TORKE-964892 format. One record per residue: residue in one letter; z, y, x of N, C-alpha, C in turn. Coordinates in steps of 0.2 Angstrom, whole numbers, plus 5000, padded with zeros to 4 digits. Layout:
// residues N
AZYXZYXZYX/...
// end
This chain:
// residues 877
X487947385043487547335040486847355042/X486447295045485747315046485347255043/X484847275040484347225037483847205042/X483847135044483347115048482747095045/X482147115048481447105046481147045048/X480747005044480446945047479846965052/X479746915056479346925062478646895060/X478346925055477646905052477246965051/X476646945051476147005050476047025043/X476247085041476247105034475647155033/X475147155037474647205036474147185031/X474147125029473647105024473847135017/X473447125012473547155005474147115002/X474447144997475047114994474847054990/X474247054987473946994984473846934988/X473546954994473446904999474046865002/X474546915003475146885006475546845000/X475546874994475846834989475546764987/X474946754989474546694988474646644994/X475046664999475146625005475846595004/X475946525002476646495001477146505007/X476846495013477346495018477546565020/X477146615018477446685019477946705013/X477846685007478246695002478946655003/X478846595006479546565007479946595012/X479546625018479946655023480246725020/X479846755016480146815013480746805009/X480746755005481246735000481946725004/X481846685010482446675014482746735016/X482346785018482646855020482946895014/X482546885008482846915003483546895001/X483646825001484346795000484846825005/X484646835011485146865016485246935015/X484746975013484847045011485347055005/X485247005000485647014994486347004996/X486446955000487146935002487446995006/X487047025011487347075015487447135011/X487047155007487147215003487647214998/X487747154994488247144990488947144993/X488947114999489647115003489747195005/X489247225007489347295009489647345003/X489247334997489447374992490147354989/X490347294989490947264987491547294991/X491347294998491847325003492047395001/X491447435000491547504999491947514992/X491847474987492147484981492947464981/X493047424986493747404987494147454991/X493847504995494147554999494547604994/X495047634997495347694993495547744999/X495647804996495747865001496347845005/X496247865012496847855017497247915017/X497747925012498247975012498347995005/X498848035004499048054997498748124995/X498548165000498248234999497548234996/X497348294994496648294991496148294997/X496248315003495748315008495648235010/X496048195009495948115010495448095005/X495448124999494848104994494248124996/X494148184999493548215001493248165007/X493748155012493548105017493348045015/X493648015010493447945007492747955004/X492548005001491848004998491348015003/X491548055008491048065014490948005018/X491447965019491347895022490947855018/X491047845012490647805007489947825007/X489847895007489147925007488747905013/X489147905019488847895025488547825025/X489047775023488847705023488247685019/X488347715012487747695007487147735009/X487247795012486647825014486247785020/X486547755024486247715029485847655026/X486147625021485847565018485247595014/X485347655011484747675007484147695011/X484347715017483747735022483347675024/X483747615025483447555027483047525021/X483247535015482947505009482247545008/X482247605010481647645009481147635015/X481247595020480747575025480147545022/X479547565024478847535022478847455022/X479147425027479147355027479547325022/X480147355020480547325015480247335008/X479947395007479547405001478947355000/X478647335006478047285006478247215004/X478847195007479147135006479347124998/X479647184995479847184988479247174984/X478747214986478047204982477747134982/X477847104988477547034989477946984984/X478546994985479046944981478946954973/X478847024971478747034964478047004962/X477547014966476846984965476846914964/X477246884969477346814969477746784963/X478046824960478546814954479046764957/X479346784962479946744966480546754961/X480946694961481546694957482046734960/X482046754967482546794970482446864970/X481846884967481646954967482146994962/X482246974956482747004951483447014954/X483646964957484346974960484447024965/X483947024970483947074975483847144972/X483347144967483247214964483847244961/X484347194958484947224955485447244960/X485447214966485847234971485647304974/X484947314975484647374977484847434972/X484747414966484947464961485647494961/X486047444962486747454963486947504969/X486647484974486647524980486447594979/X485847604976485647674975486147704970/X486347674965486847704960487447734963/X487747694967488347714971488247764976/X487647764979487447814984487347884981/X487047884975486947944971487647974969/X488047934967488747954965489147984971/X489147944977489447974982489148034985/X488548044985488248104987488348164982/X488348154976488548204971489248224972/X489748174973490448194973490548234980/X490248214985490348244992490148324991/X489548334987489248394987489748444983/X490048414977490448454973491148464976/X491448414979492148414982492148464988/X491548464991491448514997491648584995/X491448604989491648674986492348684986/X492748634986493548634986493848634992/X493448614997493748605004494148665007/X493748725007494148775010494748795006/X494848785000495448804996495948744998/X495748684998496248635000496448635007/X496048655012496348665019496848725019/X496748775015497248835015497848805012/X497748765007498348735003498748685008/X498448655013498748605017498948635024/X498548685026498648705033498848785033/X498848815027498948885027499648905031/X499648965034500148985038500849005034/X500749015028501349035024501249025016/X501849035012501749025005501349085002/X501249135005500849195002500049165002/X499849135007499249105007499149055002/X499649005001499548954996499548994989/X499949044988500049074981499349104980/X499049134985498349164983497849114982/X497949054985497449004985497448964978/X497948954975498048914969497648934964/X497649004962497149024956496449014958/X496249024964495549014966495348944966/X495848894968495648824968495648804961/X496048824956496048804949495348824946/X495048884948494448904945493848864948/X493948844954493448794957493448724954/X494048704952494048634949493748644942/X493848704939493448704932492748704933/X492448734939491748734940491548654941/X491948624945491748554946491748514940/X492248524935492348494929491748504925/X491448564925490848584921490248554923/X490148554930489448544933489348464935/X489948444938489848374941489748324935/X489348264937489248214933489748154933/X490248164938490648104939491448134939/X491548194941492248224940492248264934/X491948244928492048274922492348224917/X492748184920493148134916493848134918/X494348114914495048124915495248074921/X494848014921495047964926494847984933/X494448034934494348064941494648124942/X494748174937495048234938495748234939/X496048194935496848194935497048164941/X496848114944497048094951496948144956/X496348184956496248234961496848284960/X496948314954497448364953498148334955/X498248274954498848234956498948244963/X498448234967498448244974498648314976/X498348364973498448434974499248444973/X499448424967500148434966500648404971/X500448344974500748304979500748354985/X500148384987500148424993500548484992/X500548514986501048574986501748554986/X501948494983502648474984502848454991/X502348424994502548405001502648465006/X502148515004502248585008502948615007/X503148615001503848644999504348605003/X504348535002504848495005504948505013/X504348515016504348535023504648595025/X504548645021504748715023505448725021/X505648705015506348705012506748645014/X507048655020507348595023508148615023/X508548575019509248595018509648585024/X509448545029509748535035509848595039/X509348645038509248705042509348765038/X509248755031509148815027509748865027/X510348835027510948875027511148905033/X510848885039510948905045510448965047/X509948975043509449035045509849095042/X509449155044509649215041509649215033/X510149235030510249215023509749255019/X509549315020509049345017508449315017/X508249295023507549265024507549195021/X508149165021508149095018508049105010/X508349155007508349175000507549184998/X507249225003506549245001506149175002/X506249135007505849075007505949035001/X506549024999506648974993506349014987/X506349074986506049114981505249104981/X504949104987504249094987504049024986/X504448974988504348904986504348894979/X504848924975504848914968504248944965/X504049004967503449044964502849004965/X502748964971502148924972502148864968/X502748834967502748774962502548794955/X502848854953502748884946502048904945/X501748934951501048954950500548904949/X500648844952500248784951500148764943/X500748764940500748754932500448814929/X500648874931500348934927499648934928/X499348924934498648934935498248874930/X498548814930498248764926498148784919/X498748814916498648834909498248894908/X498148934913497748994912497048974911/X496848924916496148904916496048854910/X496548814908496448774902496348824895/X496648874895496548924890495848954890/X495648974896494948994896494448944894/X494548884896494048834893494048824886/X494648824883494748824876494448884872/X494548944875494249004872493449004873/X493148974878492448974878492148934873/X492448874870492148834865491548794867/X491348794873490748764875490948704880/X491548704883491648654888492148604886/X492148544889492548494887493248514889/X493748504884494448524885494848484890/X495348514893495748484898496348454894/X496348394893496948354889497248304894/X497448334900497648284905498448274904/X498648214907499348194907499748244911/X500148284907500548344910501148314914/X501348254912501948224916501748214923/X501148184924500848164930500748224935/X500548284932500348344935500948384937/X501448384932501948444933502648414933/X502848354932503548334931503848344938/X503548324944503748334950503848404952/X503348444951503348514953503848554949/X503948534943504448574938505148554941/X505248494942505948474945506048514951/X505548514956505648544962505848624961/X505448654957505648724955506348734953/X506548684949507248694947507748684953/X507648644957508048634963507948694968/X507448724968507348794972507748844969/X507748844962508248894958508948884960/X509148824960509848804962510048824969/X509548814974509648834981509648914981/X509248944977509249024977509949044974/X510149014969510849034966511349024971/X511348974975511848954980511849014985/X511249024988511249084993511449144990/X511249164984511449224981512249234980/X512549174979513249174978513549184985/X513349154990513549154997513449225000/X512849254998512749325001513049374997/X512949374991513149434987513949434986/X514149374984514849374981515349354987/X515149334993515649324998515449365005/X514849355007514749395014514749465013/X514449495007514449565006515149595005/X515649545002516349575001516749565007/X516649515010517049505017516649525023/X516449585022516049605028516449645033/X516049685037516449725042516849775039/X516649805033517049865030517749835028/X517749775025518349745023518849735029/X518549705035518849695041519249765043/X518849815043519049875045519649905041/X519549895034520049915030520749875030/X520649815030521249765030521649765037/X521249775042521549775049521749705051/X521449655047521649575049520949545049/X520549555054519849515055519949445055/X520449415058520549345058520549305051/X520949345047521049315040520349315037/X519949365038519249375035518849325037/X518849305044518449255047518649185044/X519249175043519449115040519149105033/X519149155029518849155023518149135023/X517749165028517049155029516949085031/X517349055035517248985037517348945031/X517848955027517848915021517248925016/X516948985016516348995012515748955015/X515748955022515248915025515348835023/X515948815023516148745021515848735014/X515848785010515548765003514848735003/X514448755008513748735008513648665012/X514248645016514148585020513948525017/X514148515010513848455007513148455006/X512848515005512148515004511748505011/X512048525016511748515023511748445025/X512248405022512348335025512148285020/X511648305016511448255010511148195013/X511248135010511048065012510448045007/X510248095003509648084998509148144998/X508648124995508148184995508248224989/X508448284989508648324984508048344979/X507448334982506848354978506548294974/X506948234975506648174971507048174964/X506648164959506848154952507348094952/X507248044956507747984955508448004957/X508448054962509148074964509448134961/X509248144954509448204951510248194949/X510448144948511248134946511648154953/X511348134959511748144965511748224966/X511148254965511048324966511548364961/X511548344955511948374950512648374952/X512848314955513548314957513748364963/X513248364968513348414973513348484971/X512948504966512948564964513548584960/X513748544956514348554952514948564957/X515048524962515548534967515548604970/X514948624972514948694974515148744969/X514848734963515048784958515748794957/X516048734957516848724955517248754961/X517048744967517348774973517348844973/X516748874971516548944971517048974965/X517048944960517348964954518148974955/X518448924958519148924959519348984964/X518948984969519049034974518849104971/X518349114967518149174964518749204960/X518949154955519549174951520149194954/X520349164960520849184964520749254966/X520149264969520049334972520049384967/X519749374961519649424956520349434953/X520849384953521449394950521849444955/X521849434961522249464966521949534967/X521349544967521049604968521149654962/X521149634956521249674950521949674947/X522349644951523049634948523349704945/X523249754949523549824947523149864942/X522549844942522049884937521549834934/X521749784930521349734927520849764923/X520149734923519649754918519849734911/X519749784906519949764899519349754895/X519449714890518949704884518949774880/X518349784877518349844872518849834867/X519249894866519749904861520449864863/X520449834868521049794870521549854873/X522149844871522749894874522849874881/X523249914885523349904892523649834893/X524249824890524649764892524349704889/X524249704883523949644880523249624883/X522949674884522249664887522349634894/X522849664898522949634905523149554904/X523549544900523749474899523149434896/X522749454892522149424890521749404895/X521649454900521249454906521449394910/X522149394911522449344916522349274913/X522449274906522349204903521649184903/X521149224902520449204902520249174909/X520549204914520449184921520749114922/X521349104919521749044920521348984916/X521049004910520648954906520048934910/X519748974914519148964918519348914923/X519848924927520048874932520348814929/X520648814923520948754920520348714918/X519848744916519248704914518948664920/X518948704925518648674932519048614934/X519748614933520148564935520148504931/X520048514924519848464919519248424921/X518748464923518148434926518248384932/X518648414936518848374942519148304940/X519648314935519948254933519548204930/X518948224927518548174924518148134930/X518048174935517748134941518248124946/X518548064946519148054950518948054958/X518348044960518148044967518148124969/X518048164965518048234967518848254968/X519248244964519948264964520348234970/X520148174972520448134978520148154984/X519548184984519248214991519748264994/X519548285000519948335004519748405000/X519148414998519048474995519348474988/X519448414984519748414978520448434979/X520748404984521548424985521648494986/X521148524990521248594992521148634985/X520648624981520548654975521148654970/X521448594970521948584966522548624968/X522648634975523248674977523148744976/X522448764976522348834974522448854967/X522248804963522348804956523148814954/X523548774957524248774956524548844958/X524348864964524648924966524448984962/X523748994960523549044956523849044949/X523848984946524148974939524848994939/X525248984944525949004944526049084945/X525549114949525549184949525349214942/X524849184939524649214933525249204927/X525649154927526149144923526649204924/X526849214930527349264932527049334930/X526449344931526149404929526149424922/X526049364918526049374910526849394908/X527249354911527949364909528249434911/X528049454917528249524919527949574914/X527349574913526949624909527349624902/X527449564899527749564892528449594892/X528849574897529549594897529549674898/X529149704902529049774903528849804896/X528349774893528149804886528649804881/X529049744880529549734875530149794876/X530349794883530949844884530649914883/X530049934885529849994884529750014877/X529449974873529349984866530049994862/X530549954863531149954860531450024862/X531350054868531650114870531350174867/X530650174867530250234866530050244858/X529950184855529650194848530150234843/X530750224843531250264839531150344840/X531050354846530950434848530250454845/X529750414846529150434844529050444836/X529450404832529450404825529850464823/X530250494827530650554825530350614826/X529750614829529350674830529150704823/X529050774823528850804817528150794815/X527950804809527250784807526750834810/X526950894811526450944814526750974820/X526351004824526551044830526151114829/X526451164831526251234830526151264837/X525651294839525551324845525051374845/X525051424850524651484850524051464855/X523451484853522951474858522851524864/X523151584863523151634868523851664869/X523951694875524551724877524751784873/X524251824872524351894869523851904864/X523851864858523251874854523251944850/X522551964849522452024845522652004838/X522351954835522551934828522951874828/X523651884827524151824828523951774823/X523751784817523551734812523051684815/X522551714818521951664820522151624826/X522651654830522751614837523251564836/X523551554830524051504829523651444826/X523851384829523451324828523951264826/X523851234821524251174819523851104820/X524251054823523950994824524350934822/X524050874820524450824819524850794825/X525550784824525950764829526150694829/X525550654829525650574829525450554836/X525950524840525850514847525350454847/X524850464852524350404853524750344855/X525350354858525750294860525950244855/X525950274848526150234843525550184841/X524950224841524350184840524350124845/X524450134852524450084857524950034855/X525550054853526050004852525849954846/X525549984841525249944835524749894838/X524349924842523749874844524049824849/X524549844853524849794857525249734853/X525549764848525949714844525449664841/X524849684838524449634835524149584840/X523949604846523749564851524249514854/X524849544855525449504857525549444852/X525549464846525749414841525149364841/X524549384842524049334842524049284848/X524349304853524449264859525049224859/X525449234854526049194853526749224856/X526749284858527349314860527849334855/X528449334855528949364850528949434850/X528949464844528849544844529449574842/X529649634845530249664842530149684835/X530749684831530749694824530449764822/X530649814826530449884824529649894825/X529449864831528649864832528349824827/X528549774824528249734819528249774812/X528749814811528749854805528249904805/X528249934811527749994812527049964811/X526949904814526249874814526049864807/X526549834803526449824796526249884792/X526549944794526450004790525850044793/X525350014797524850044800524350084795/X524250044790523750074785524050144782/X524750134781525050194778525050254783/X525250244789525150294794524450324795/X523950274795523250304795523050344789/X523350324783523250364777523550434778/X524150434780524550504781524150544786/X523950514792523550554797522950584795/X522550534791521950564788522050624784/X522550614779522750664775522950734778/X523350724783523550784787522950814791/X522550774794521950804798521450834793/X521350804787520850834783521150904780/X521750904779522150964776522051024782/X522251004788522251054793521451074795/X521051024795520351044796520051094791/X520251084784520151124779520451194780/X521051194783521351264784520951294790/X520851254795520451284801519851314799/X519451274795518751304793518851364789/X519351374785519451434781519651494786/X520051484790520251534795519651554799/X519251504801518651514805518151564802/X518251564795517751604791517951684791/X518551694793518851764792518651804799/X518451864798518451904804519051944804/X519151984809519752014811520052054805/X519652094802519852134796520052094791/X519752044789519951994784520651964785/X520651944792521351914794521951964793/X521852024795522352074794522452084786/X521952084782521952094775522352034772/X522251974774522651914771523251894775/X523551944779524151924783524651894778/X524851924773525351904768525251834766/X524651824764524451754761524451704766/X524251724772524251674778524951654779/X525451704780526151694781526451644775/X526251654769526451614764526251544765/X525551534767525351464769525751434774/X525951474779526351444784527051424782/X527251464777527951444774527851374771/X527351354768527151294765527151234771/X526851254777526751214782527451204786/X527851244785528451244789528851184789/X528951154784529351084783528951034788/X528351044788527950984792528050994800/X528251054802528351054809529051074811/X529551074806530251084807530651024805/X530550994799530950944796530750874796/X530150874793529850804791529650764797/X529750704798529550664803529250594800/X529050554805528650494803529050444799/X529750454799530150404795530250434788/X530050494787530250534781529850494775/X530150504769529850474763529350524759/X529450594761529050644757528450664760/X528150624764527450644768526950654763/X526850614758526250614753526350684749/X526950694747527150754743526950824747/X527150814754527050874758526250884759/X525850834760525150844760524850874754/X525150844748524850874742525050944741/X525650974743525851044742525351084747/X525251064753524851094758524151104755/X523851044753523251044750523151094744/X523651094740523651144734523651214736/X524051234741524151294744523451324747/X523151274751522551284754521951304749/X521951264744521451264739521551334736/X522151354734522251424731521951484736/X522151474743521951514748521151514748/X520851464748520151454748519851494743/X520151484737519851524731519851604732/X520451624735520451694736519951714741/X519851674747519351694752518651694749/X518551654745517851654742517751714738/X518251734734518151794730518051854735/X518451864740518451914745517751914748/X517551854750516851854753516251874748/X516351854742515851874737515851954737/X516351984737516352064737516152084743/X516352054749516052074755515252064756/X515052014753514352004753513952054749/X514252074743513952134739513952194743/X514552214746514552274750514052274756/X513952214759513452204765512752214762/X512652184756511952194753511752264752/X512252304749512152374748512052414755/X512452394760512352424766511652404769/X511452344768510852324771510252364768/X510352374761509852414758509852484760/X510452514762510452584764510152584771/X510352534775510052534782509352524783/X509052494778508352474778507852534775/X508152584772507752634769507352674774/X506752684771506252724775506252794773/X506452834778506552914777505952944779/X505352914781504752944783504152914779/X504252914773503652884769503052924769/X502452894771501852934771501552934764/X501252994762500852994756500352944755/X500152914749499652874749498952904751/X498452854753497852884755497452904749/X497052964750496552984745495952954745/X495452984742494752954742494452954749/X494252894751493952884757494452884763/X494252924768494752924774495052994774/X495053024769495353094769496153084769/X496453124774497153124775497453194772/X498153184770498453244768498453304773/X498553364771498553414776499253414778/X499453464783500053454786500653474781/X500653534778501153544773501253494768/X500653474766500653424760501053354763/X500853334769501253274772501953284772/X502253344775502953354776503253364769/X502953394764503253404758503353334754/X502853294755502853224752503453184755/X503453184762504053154765504753184762/X504753244762505353274759505553254752/X505053254748505153234741505353164740/X505053114744505253044744505953034747/X506053074752506753064755507253084750/X507153134746507653154741507753104736/X507253064734507353014729507752954732/X507552934739507852884742508652894743/X508752964745509452974746509852964740/X509552984734509952974728510152904727/X509652854728509752784728510352764733/X510252784739510752764744511452794742/X511552854740512152874738512452834732/X512052814728512352774722512552704725/X512252674729512452614732513152624736/X513152684740513752704744514352714739/X514252744734514752754729515052694726/X514552644725514752584722515252534727/X515252554733515652514738516452524736/X516652584734517352594732517652554727/X517252544721517552494716517552424719/X517052404723517152334726517752324730/X517952374734518552374738519152374733/X519052404728519652404723519752334720/X519152304719519252234716519652184721/X519452194728519752164733520552174733/X520652244732521352264732521752224726/X521452214720521752184715521852114716/X521352074720521452004722522052004727/X522152044732522552044737523252064736/X523252134733523852164732524052174724/X523652144720523752154713523852224710/X523452274714523452344711522752364712/X522552424708521852444708521852524710/X522252544714522252614716521752644720/X521452594724521052614730521352644736/X522052644736522452664742523052624743/X522952554742523452514744523652514751/X524252514753524452514761524252444764/X524252394760524052324762523352324764/X522952364762522152364763522052424768/X522552454771522452514776521852494781/X521952434785521452424790520852394787/X520852364781520252344778519752404776/X520152454773519752514772519452544778/X519852554783519552574790518952534792/X519052464792518452424794517852444790/X517852444784517252464780516952534781/X517452574782517252644784516852644790/X517152614795516752604801516052574801/X516052514797515452484795514952534792/X515152574788514652624785514452674790/X514852694794514752744799514152704804/X514252644806513752614810513152604807/X513152584800512552574796512152644796/X512452694795512152764795511852784801/X512252764807511952774813511252734814/X511252674812510652634813510152654808/X510352684802509852704798509452764801/X509852814803509452874806509152854813/X509452814817509152794823508452754822/X508452704818507852664817507352714814/X507452754809506952794806506652844811/X507152874816506852914821506452884826/X506652814827506252774832505552754829/X505552744822504952724819504452784818/X504752844817504352904817504052924824/X504452914829504252924836503652874837/X503752814835503252764836502552784833/X502652814827502052834823501652894826/X502152934830501852994833501452974839/X501652924843501352904849500752854848/X500752834842500252784840499552824839/X499052784839498352814838498152804831/X498552824826498452824819498652884816/X498152934814498352994811498752994805/X499253044804499653044798499353094794/X499153154796498853204792498353244796/X497953294793497453324796497553404796/X497253434801497353504801496653534803/X496553594800495953634801495953674808/X495353684810495253724816494853784815/X495053844816494753904814494653954820/X494153994820494054044825494454114823/X494954124827495254194826495154234832/X494554264832494354294839494954344841/X495054334848494654294853494854224854/X495354194849495554124850495354084845/X495354014847495253964842495853924841/X496053924835496753904833496753854828/X497353814827497453764822497653804815/X497553774810497753804804498153744799/X498753744799499253794802499253784809/X499553844812499453844820500053794823/X499953784829500453734833501153754832/X501353814832502053834831502353814824/X501853824819502053804812502153724812/X501653684815501753614815502353594818/X502453624824503053604828503753614824/X503753674820504253694816504353644810/X503853624807503853584801504153514804/X503953494810504153424813504953424814/X505153484817505853494819506253494812/X506053524807506353524801506453464798/X505853424798505853354795506353304799/X506453314806506953274809507653294807/X507753364807508353384805508553364798/X508153364794508253344787508453274787/X508153234791508253154792508953144794/X509253184799509953174801510353204796/X510153254792510653284787510653244781/X510353194780510453144775511153124775/X511453114781512153094781512653134778/X512453204776512853244773513053224766/X512653184763512753164756513253104756/X513453074761513953024761514653054763/X515053054758515653094758516153044761/X516553064766517053024769517653004764/X518052954766518552934762519252964764/X519652974760520352994762520652944766/X521052964771521352924776521752864772/X521652804774522052744772521852734765/X521252754762520952744755520252724755/X519952714749519252704749519052754743/X519452814743519252864738518952924742/X518452954739518053014742518553074743/X518453104749518853164749518553224745/X519053254741518753314737518553374742/X518153424739517953474744518653514746/X518553534753519153564756518953644757/X519453684755519353754755519653774762/X519153804766519353824773519653894773/X519253944770519454014769519354024762/X519454084760519554104753518854084749/X518254104753517654094749517254034752/X517553994757517153944760517453874758/X517053834755517253764754516853714757/X517153664760516753614764516853544761/X516353504762516453434760516453394767/X516953344767516953304773516453244773/X516053244777515553184777515353164784/X514853114785514753084791514353124796/X514053184793513553214797513853244804/X514453274804514653304810514753254815/X514953184814514953134819514253104821/X513853094816513253064817512753114821/X512753174819512353224822512453234830/X513053214832513253214839513153154843/X512953104839512853034843512253044848/X512453024854511953034860511253004859/X511252944856510652904855510252944850/X510552964845510153004840509853074843/X510353104846510053164850509553154854/X509553104858509053084863508353064859/X508453034854507853014850507553074847/X507953124844507653184842507253224847/X507553224853507253264858506653234860/X506653164861506053134863505453144858/X505653144851505053164846504853234847/X505253284848505053354850504653354856/X504753324861504453324867503753294866/X503653234862503053204861502553254857/X502853284852502453334848502253384852/X502653414857502453474861501853454865/X501953384868501453364873500753354869/X500753334863500153324859499853394857/X500253444855500053504853499753544859/X500053534865499753564871499053534873/X499053464872498353434873497853464868/X498053474862497553494857497353564859/X497853604862497653674864497153674869/X497253624874496753614880496053594877/X496053554872495453524869495053584866/X495453624862495153684859494853734863/X495153734869494853784874494153764876/X493953704875493253684877492753724873/X492953744867492553774863492453844865/X492853874869492753944872492153954876/X491753894877491153904881490653944876/X490753944870490353984865490654054864/X491054074868491454144867490954204867/X490354194870489854254870489654274863/X489754224858489554234851490054284848/X490654284850491154334847491554384852/X491454374859491754414863491454484863/X490754484863490354554863490254574856/X490154644856490054674849489254674849/X489054634843488354614842487954684842/X488154724838487754784836487654824843/X488154844846488054884852487654844858/X487754784858487354744864486654744862/X486454734855485754724854485454794854/X485854854852485554914853485354934860/X485854914864485654934871485154894874/X485054834872484554784874483854814871/X483854834865483254864862483054924865/X483554964868483355034871482955024877/X483054964880482754954887481954934886/X481754934879481054914878480854854881/X481254794880481054734884480354704881/X480054664885479454634883479654574878/X479154554875479254504870479454434873/X479254424879479554364883480254364883/X480554424885481254434886481654424879/X481254454874481554434867481554364865/X481054324867480954254866481554214869/X481654234876482254204879482854204876/X483054274873483654284870483654244863/X483154244860483154204854483254124855/X482854104860482954034862483654014864/X484054064867484754054870485154044864/X485154084859485654084853485454024848/X484754014848484553954844484853884847/X484753884853485053824857485753814856/X486153874856486853864854487053844847/X486653864843486753844836486653764835/X486053744839485953674839486453634842/X486753654848487253624852487853614848/X488053664844488653664839488553604834/X487953594832487853544827487953474829/X487853464836487953404839488653384841/X489153424840489853414842490153374837/X490653334839491053294834491453344829/X491353334823491753374818492353344816/X492553284818493253254816493453224822/X494053234825494353204831495053184829/X495253114830495953094829496253094836/X496853134836497253134843497953114840/X498153054842498753024840498853034833/X499353064831499553074824499253124820/X498753164823498453224820497653214820/X497353224814496653224814496453294814/X495953314819495653384819495053384815/X495053434810494453444806494053504809/X493553494813493153544816492553574813/X492453554806491853574802491853654801/X492453684799492453754798492353794804/X492553774810492453804816491753804818/X491453744817490753734819490253784814/X490453784808490053824803490153904805/X490753924807490853994810490354004816/X490353954820489953974827489253974825/X489053924820488353924819488053994815/X488554014811488354074807488354134812/X488754134817488754184822488154184826/X487954124828487354114832486754134828/X486754124822486154144817486154224817/X486754254816486754324816486454354822/X486654334828486254354834485554344834/X485354294831484554284831484254334826/X484654344820484354384815484354464818/X484854474821484854544824484354554829/X484254504834483754514839483054514835/X482954474830482354474827482154534823/X482654564821482554634817482354684823/X482654684828482454734834481754714836/X481654654837480954634839480454654834/X480654654828480154674822480054754823/X480554784823480554854824480154884830/X480254844836479854864842479154844841/X478954794838478254774837477954824832/X478354844827478054894822477954954825/X478354974830478255044833477655034837/X477554984841476954964845476354964841/X476354934835475754934831475555004828/X476055044826475955104824475655154829/X475855144835475655184841474955164842/X474755094842474155074843473655094838/X473855094832473455124826473255194827/X473755234829473655304830473155314835/X473255274841472755284846472055264844/X471955214840471355194838470955244833/X471455274829471155334825470955394829/X471255404834471055464838470455454842/X470455394845469855374848469255374844/X469255354838468755344833468455414831/X468955464830468755534828468355564834/X468655554840468355584846467555554846/X467455494845466855464845466355494840/X466655514834466155544829466055614831/X466455644834466355714836465855724841/X465755674845465255674851464555654848/
// end
């Protein structure tokens, strides 16, 4: 459209031109022409619609309108056009208002088109990916970004912020996605492609359709959460009805491919061909499988059209039913020998139930076929019906055979099972040490009876006639369960009691266990599951076991008392140290060992009293078991020996632990006692000396072992102490544990180890004391003789001073030495030694000072005499 301009001179002023009637008339004629042209052009643009169903067509539509209206707007903006409009307005022409309305309309629509092109252009890249993207992965990535871009257009645009504009645009996007899926998922070629690739393609198509709806609701939720933007309340049916339906069709196709791949091609693969050795038969089956999808490949309607939903449902059901009948037949024959059973189902009834469940599945299918007559009369329908009749016949034969075998077997075996004894008795080991503990009783109720009862129940539920004996047994199930629980509880009680007995107690209670077995005897010799006295038998056994339990509890109580006494004996400390005195002062050596000895005597008295109390406790056990109290019952022979051996082991542990503890205290850096160090010229020695310390240590160790002399042995086969035995006329000995324990290798080894550690420490102390011999000049030489010889040489004062300094320095050096030294378990007190050395050094200083004094006195007298002689001589002259 082009606006023609009048061929007149418009250079004059507007008022001048408006005052010329011929000019105004000419301009009015042009204004009428322009009005018609512009009105027609705008009307034509408003009648136009996008050329295509996709979203890109809408962008092209607005671009075309923008181009057209932009050209008209540029012409309107020409100076000549503006001058003409001004003249008509000045002249108050009746055509000016009409033309002005048309021009305003052009400008309004141009602004709208320009604004829409600008905002829709932001979507173009995403829409092109949606339309021309190479694969569904591109589309899946594009949809969320596109939906966010639509949100921005909704917020910012002045024209696409209303439902009447945004819904059609989204509808076009949904159409584009649907069209893309229809092109890619082509049923004519889908089932001929690689099946795994086809399954992936259908899965991606479904995901794309679902992503469209998912992204919409995600952005809608964001808009609602913001609270500032106008909400999306669009018609969901227009946007998602088509895509939702197509997604369901994709799911149907995916399920179909899954069945074909997983349930058929994976089963009837190369491995099955190799195993069966009949590849032709497998290939025939696979051709039939391919035939299942033929109806889908030859559709005469669009499966993705909602209008064709009934036809698609028919095709889908036909496929499912064909697959089901074939599957059931395959499942039946594959699992014929080892059918899968429901939980708690017995083998035979469970197999029949499994067979019937398969039959009901295909029967349901055939009923569905009968409802749709066209299905049953088709070639496929006839084939399915034939398969059904064949499989149903085999299933009926299978049920009848299973039932007959069960009935005959039950009538034959059940009487034998009920004649079995209530209990079985067997030995757990071939050559048991304790016969009583190796014998085990168990309930002799065959699991086969449980199975027959269960089979009977299920067979009756399924309508089979039940053998009379099986019915009677099933009716008495609760009674049998009660008997079995009673027997099991009784035997569990017995096993628990026997399990609490050690070997000595088992031998001790041999008679009582044998008596208990006599009560059990009728259960594993005479009574069976048809007997009437089962409840009485359980009662007698339970009563006997209760009595036996009471006896065991009393024996265990006495055993616990004995064990407590032995534990106290074993835990006795035979090397108790004296309590600490004021400050850090430790006891002296003799004081320490005397304290240990005294405390040991007290502890031994307590231990012996506890040991003596063991005999009466064993006599109590004798009263419980043998009804005597002699302390020498033959029935307790092994029991006495057991406890005497326990006492022997406890005493070994008592001595061994105490020696180990004492050795640990010897090698530890914690002193136990202190000893003085004295000068006994020419040696520096301990007081008491090393040999005395060693002797006291050895005596202490020996006394520790000799504690066992106070534990008198029992007479053979009794718990009575042996009286003193006369060896010779004047020699009487007491039999005790000392002779055995003192020869124990571990105890000997520990005693030797203690002695060695003490020797090592005493040798170290000797070497340490030798360091003090550097002061031996103080006591090695005779002080009087040495000083007299020194004075006889008439030494100068300087020599005297050196000697005095030497001994003074020794005295000072001694004072700086440590006067207390801890070495392992001994504390050395060096104060006395230091005092002795200081006194000796002072004695040397005093002696030398006395000589120096005498020498100086002689010199002074000599000098005085000389002065007097010299003075007299001077006077005489």
